[in-house]
C-alpha positions in Angstrom: -50.0 49.6 88.6 -51.7 52.8 89.5 -55.3 52.6 90.7 -57.9 55.1 92.1 -60.4 53.9 94.7 -63.1 55.4 96.8 -63.5 54.8 100.6 -65.4 52.9 101.8 -64.1 50.0 99.8 -66.0 46.8 99.0 -64.6 43.3 99.2 -65.0 43.0 95.4 -62.8 46.1 95.0 -60.2 44.7 97.4 -59.8 41.6 95.2 -58.7 43.9 92.4 -55.8 45.3 94.5 -52.4 43.6 94.5 -49.2 44.0 96.5 -47.1 46.7 94.8 -50.1 48.7 93.4 -49.9 52.4 93.8 -53.3 53.6 95.0 -55.0 57.0 95.4 -57.8 56.9 97.9 -60.7 59.5 97.7 -63.6 59.4 100.1 -64.0 58.5 103.7 -61.3 57.0 105.9 -61.3 56.8 109.7 -58.3 57.3 112.0 -57.5 55.2 115.0 -54.3 54.3 116.9 -53.5 52.1 119.9 -55.8 53.5 122.5 -58.8 53.8 120.2 -58.2 50.2 118.9 -58.1 48.9 122.5 -61.4 50.6 123.2 -63.1 49.3 120.0 -61.7 45.8 120.7 -63.1 45.9 124.3 -66.5 47.2 123.2 -66.8 44.4 120.6 -65.7 41.7 123.0 -68.2 43.0 125.6 -71.0 42.7 123.0 -71.3 46.4 122.3 -71.1 48.2 119.0 -67.9 50.0 117.9 -68.3 53.8 117.5 -68.8 53.5 113.8 -69.9 50.7 111.4 -66.7 48.9 110.4 -68.2 47.4 107.3 -66.1 48.2 104.2 -64.2 50.9 106.0 -60.5 51.9 105.9 -58.7 52.8 109.1 -55.6 55.0 108.9 -53.2 54.4 111.8 -52.8 58.1 112.5 -52.6 60.5 115.4 -52.3 63.9 113.7 -50.5 66.8 115.2 -52.8 69.8 116.0 -53.9 71.8 113.0 -52.4 75.3 112.6 -54.6 78.2 111.7 -56.3 77.7 108.4 -55.5 74.0 108.3 -58.0 71.1 108.3 -55.5 68.9 110.2 -51.9 68.9 111.3 -49.2 66.6 110.1 -50.8 63.3 109.2 -48.0 60.7 108.9 -48.7 57.0 109.6 -48.1 55.1 112.9 -46.2 51.8 113.1 -48.9 49.2 112.3 -47.7 46.4 114.4 -49.0 48.2 117.5 -52.5 47.4 116.3 -51.8 43.8 115.4 -53.5 42.3 118.5 -56.7 44.2 117.7 -56.9 44.1 113.8 -58.2 40.5 113.3 -61.3 41.1 115.4 -62.0 44.4 113.5 -61.6 42.6 110.2 -64.0 40.0 111.4 -66.5 42.8 112.0 -66.1 44.2 108.4 -63.0 46.3 108.3 -61.7 46.2 104.7 -58.5 48.3 104.7 -55.7 49.5 107.0 -53.2 52.2 106.3 -49.9 52.4 108.3 -46.3 51.7 108.0 -44.1 48.6 108.7 -44.6 44.9 108.8 -47.7 43.0 110.1 -47.8 39.8 112.1 -48.6 36.4 110.6 -52.0 36.5 112.4 -53.0 39.8 110.8 -51.9 38.6 107.3 -53.9 35.4 107.7 -57.0 37.3 108.9 -56.6 39.6 105.8 -57.0 36.5 103.6 -59.8 35.1 105.6 -61.8 38.4 105.7 -60.7 39.9 102.3 -58.8 42.9 103.7 -55.9 45.0 102.3 -53.0 46.7 104.0 -51.7 49.9 102.6 -48.5 51.7 103.5 -48.3 55.5 103.6 -44.9 57.1 103.5 -43.5 57.7 106.9 -41.9 61.2 107.3 -44.3 62.7 104.7 -47.0 63.7 107.2 -47.1 67.4 106.1 -47.5 66.3 102.5 -50.2 63.7 103.3 -52.2 66.2 105.4 -52.8 68.2 102.1 -54.9 65.3 100.9 -57.2 65.6 103.9 -60.1 67.9 103.0 -62.2 67.4 106.2 -61.5 66.0 109.7 -64.2 65.4 112.3 -63.8 63.7 115.7 -66.5 61.1 116.0 -65.5 59.1 119.2 -63.1 59.0 122.2 -62.5 62.8 122.2 -60.7 62.3 125.6 -57.9 60.6 123.7 -56.8 63.9 122.1 -54.8 63.3 119.0 -55.7 59.6 119.2 -59.5 60.2 119.1 -61.3 58.5 116.2 -61.7 60.9 113.3 -63.7 60.6 110.1 -61.6 62.0 107.3 -62.6 63.1 103.8 -59.6 62.5 101.6 -58.7 63.3 98.1 -56.1 61.3 96.2 -54.4 60.1 99.4 -51.3 58.2 98.0 -50.6 54.7 99.4 -49.0 51.5 98.3 -50.6 48.0 98.6 -48.2 46.2 100.9 -50.2 43.1 101.6 -53.2 42.0 99.6 -56.1 39.6 100.3 -54.4 36.8 98.4 -51.5 36.6 100.8 -49.0 38.5 98.7 -46.7 40.7 100.9 -44.5 43.3 99.3 -42.2 43.3 102.2 -41.3 39.7 101.4 -41.4 39.8 97.6 -39.4 43.0 97.3 -36.5 41.5 99.2 -36.7 38.3 97.1 -36.8 40.3 93.9 -33.8 42.4 95.0 -31.8 39.3 95.9 -32.6 37.7 92.6 -31.8 40.7 90.4 -28.6 41.4 92.4 -27.4 37.8 92.4 -27.6 37.1 96.1 -28.0 33.6 97.3 
C-alpha cells in the first residue's frame, strides 16, 4: 500500500504503517551514521542530552557525498543499518520513531522497535543520486568535525522508502522469503 507521511512521525502514525508499505516522507529527517550514533549514545549514557530532541524523529543512516555546485547535497544513498544496531535501542528509548537504511536488523533492534513503537524503512541502495533530489535543504547541526558523518537536519519531499520492519514485529526480509518459497513451491 502507498502512504504519504510527514516527519517527524508520531507513535500513532507509526501504528498505521505495515511491513511492505511504500511510503513517501515529506518534512524533517536527521542524518547520522556510526560515529554520530556512538557520540549520541555516549552522551545519553553520561546523562547528557543528545544534540537534538529524538522524540518522534526519523534518522536516515546517511553520510552524503559532498554537494556539487548548485546542489543541496551530494549523493544520498543509505548506509548498512546493522552498523547502528548497538546504539539504536537506546535512541528508541529516548523517543526515536523511525530509521532509514538498508539491510537486516538484529533481533535486539527488532524487539526494541515493538517495545518503543518504532519503524524501520529501507531506502534503495545504489540510488543515492536519485534520492538526493528529494532533499530540499540540508544543514549540519552537530559534530561538524565528522565531515560527511556530521548530523544534518534535512528537509525532504516525497523521499521514497519501504517499511521493512513495523512496530508489530512484521519483518519484510523474513516474510518476503517465506512468500517466495510458498509461491514457487519450495519446501
